[in-house]
N, C-alpha and C positions, 0 to 999 in steps of 0.2 A: 538275411531277410527271408521271412517265411512267405512262400508264395500262396496267393489266395486261390480258392477253388472257383469254378465257374458259378456255382451257387452264391458264393461270396460276392462276386462281381455283379450278379443280378440284384442282390440285396442292396449293394452300394448304389446301384443305379436308381433303385426305388427311393432310397434315402436322399440321393441328389435331386431327383425330380420333386420330391416333397419339399425340400429346402428351397428350391427355385420358386415353387408356387407360394410358399409362405412369404417369401420376399416380394414376389410380384405375381398376383393371381392371373394376370394376362400374359405371362412369359411365353408359354407354349402356343397360345392362340396367335399371338403376334408373330412368333417365329415361324409358325406353319404357313402363314399367309404372305410373308414378305421375305425375299432375299435380294437385297440391293447393296451389295458391298461395293466400295470404291477402290478396293485393293485386292490384288492377286499376290499371294505369298508362295514363292517357290523355295522350299526349304529342304533340309535333311530329314530323313526318316527317324533320326535319333529321338527317342522318347523323352529326352531331357529338354527338348526345345519345342514346347507347345505353342504354336504360332500365335493365335489370337490372344492367348493368356498373357504372354510376355509383353504385349503392346497394350494390354488393358482394354481389348475390344470384346464385345459380346458375340456369341454365336450368330452368324448371319451377317456380320459386319466385315468379314474377311473371307475371300475364297482361297482355298489352300490346295497346293499340290506338293507332295513330298516324295523324295527318292533318296537313295544312298548318295551322300555328298552333294546334294542339290545340283545335279548335273542337267544341263539342257542340251539334248542331242537332236539334230535335225532329222534323224530317222526314228525318233521316239514318238510314235503316234499318240500315245497316252498323254505325254506332256504337251504336244502340239494341240491336241484336242482341248485340253484344259485352257491353254492360252487363248485359243479361238473362242471358246465359250465365254471366258471371262471378258474378253475385249468386245466381241461382236454381239453377245446376248446380254450379259450383265452390264456392259458399258463401264468397266473399271477404267480409272485414269492413272493408276499407279501399279506397276509390277515390281515387286520387291524380291530380289534374289538374296536369300539369307543363308549364309554359312555359319559355322561356329568353330571356335578353337577347340582342340581336342577331338576332332572328327576322326572316327575310326576308319572311314573310307579313305580319307587323305593319308593317314598313317600307313594303311595297307598298300596304297598306291606307291609309297616310297620304298616299299620292301621288294626284294627279289624272290620272295618265297612263293610257292604255288598255293593260291587261295581257291582253286577250283573254278567253277563257271563264272564267279564274280570278277575274275581277272579281265574278262571281256568288257565289263562295265568300267572297271578301274583304268582301262587303257586310255579312256578319254582324259582322265586326270593325269596319267603318265605323260600324255602329250604336252600338257601345260608344264609339268615338272621338267620335261626335256627342254622346252623353250626357255625356261628360266633356271636351268641347272647350275650355271656358273654363279648366279646371284645367290641361290639357295645354299649351294655348297660352301660359299664364302662365310656363311654364318656358322660360328663355332658350336653353338648349343643346338643339339638335335631337336629339342622341344621347340625352340624358336624357328628352326628350319621348317618344321611341320606347320607352325603358326603362319609362317609366311606363305606356304603353299595353300593353306586354307584361304588366305586373302586373295592370292593370285587366281585361285580356282573360281571364287566369286566373281572377280573381274572378268574372267573368260566367259563365264555363263551369262553375265549381263550383256556382253557383246553378242553371244549366241542368240539370246532372246531378241535383241535389236535387229539381227540379221534375218529373222523369219519374215516371210511374205505377209504373215498376219499383221505383225506390228508395223511393217513398212506401208502396207495398204491403209492402215489406220491413220498414220501420219499424212499420207498422200490425200486422204479424204478431208483433212483439216482438223481432225479431232486431236485434242491434247492427250498425250499419253507419255508418261515418263517411266523409264526402267532404272531402278535403283539397285545398288549393291551394299548390303549390310553384313556385319558379322557379329556374332553373339559370344560373349565370354561366360562360360559356365560358372566360373568361380565367383562372379559378382552379379550375374543376371543382367548385365548392361549390353545393349546393342550399340554398335559403332558404325557410323556412316563412312564408307570407304571413298566417298566423293568421286564416284565414277558414273554419275547420272548420264543417261542418253535419252534425248527427247526429240531427235530429228534425224532424218536419213543422212544429212550432210556431215554428221559426226562419225559416220562409218567410212571405212576405206572404200574408194570408188569401185573396187572389185565386187563388193557385196551390195552395192546399191541397185535396187530393182527399179527399172525405168520402163513404164508402159507406153511412153510416147514413141 
């Protein structure tokens, strides 16, 4: 594949903008004045998984945060700030943690090789791998082992979102907010619901419940 120059990208941007205006003359004026998404997407940085596009939403209809392997870490101020802004300012009612099969971050976390500084980030995934090591190791196919860890990683991150004080404060205030776990298959473009929704504090282990009373 021949890589495009920076000038090529700027030209493609102009073509894209012109095409949007031809379809809808008010496209950019509407977009400029309103951002009222009902969804926060926490996904992988992988360029093959464009968040709003694969669910058929327009720009402005989904707030998006992406990092390697869609990890939610309680020390990650960037991710926590996104969650807080989405919940408290934008008023989203759904947070979707979306992983994908074939994730390079997941595969790297399953290796014992030195990946440099990123190994510090992959350590969070390795924790999940360790917790489910026997289950994953019992799968004979290496590709399916990675697929299972992709799923388990999403499940772990759903719980991590739900454990945050931001989300628990929202539930305590009486606002409806649901955290979902989905996974995307690159080979057919289909999202799958992992059925791990969390929408109340009592679904968390009591150790993680924040009680202000």
